[in-house]
Steps between C-alpha positions, in 0.01 A plus 500: 500500500607851394234659720616293797861608442396866471296479821790333681740775388261773609447346843863427575612834358261690728683379810840587355385854418364554850846469653701713255720774650329836512149367544324387814711280725280243671576363845561126499384304798177417678214735580599495867851606400354784290301624799807480724710692246231767457484546876881505529535767229170668594392499134164426339453187291414482131350157432460408133257208471485341156403182318738343250228471233380863532574717188496835689739347758733391220485844341576666835795262549634592154440875505484643849680274745839528322459874434751727682232764573284241674802362686589851620142554625488171693843367602600760756150561634346151528584144583393341170362148491346296223277193521328266257146488640450141396799329657629441853502796733354720225172306500470537877568874493267553203217345705598692812495834317194418285677526165279402208658684203852518362725679519417643841734743672466517876665779693537413867634662814816349649268294724312353202179709507359577154494872421430484126403237242561552130355256249623468143798642317499874438835535326834635616373848587202350679725289721722798587196718578347224711816475715501878552128502583529221756779675687286815525194314637420584862494139628845435354643828631363421848646149492840627392503771769446245776810380672521129423495252787843341540551156355619229739858529368495877567385441858783255561757745360384779731524275807865406433 
């Protein structure tokens, strides 16, 4: 019974930590809404794919996701999204992107093309370095230099 209670506290506490002020702020909504927001803001996407039972995922949720340094490296430069790979839309996207290990960090262009895949948890400094590295990668720089195609709402606004 005590082990069950401890596991329950760890799992529910991980989600509370992930949303603390100062750390990474995750977009809430569907994957299609994430893609639309990334295109609207012309920002890359950081997709954190985890499993609720995964110890490195739980450690990352406790240590890195609420950390202000990690939040500063991600919040202004990415649309951040988080999915449980074993439930709902997360299971579909995990299959689509060929995710087999957790945690997996996908860094995508605003149009949803994978530029970089990071597997495992490398600590706070590792997450900050990974964000910096991804933004320096040629495919990401090219994607961010391109002028985004207008969204349907933008087209309607320009016709009025």
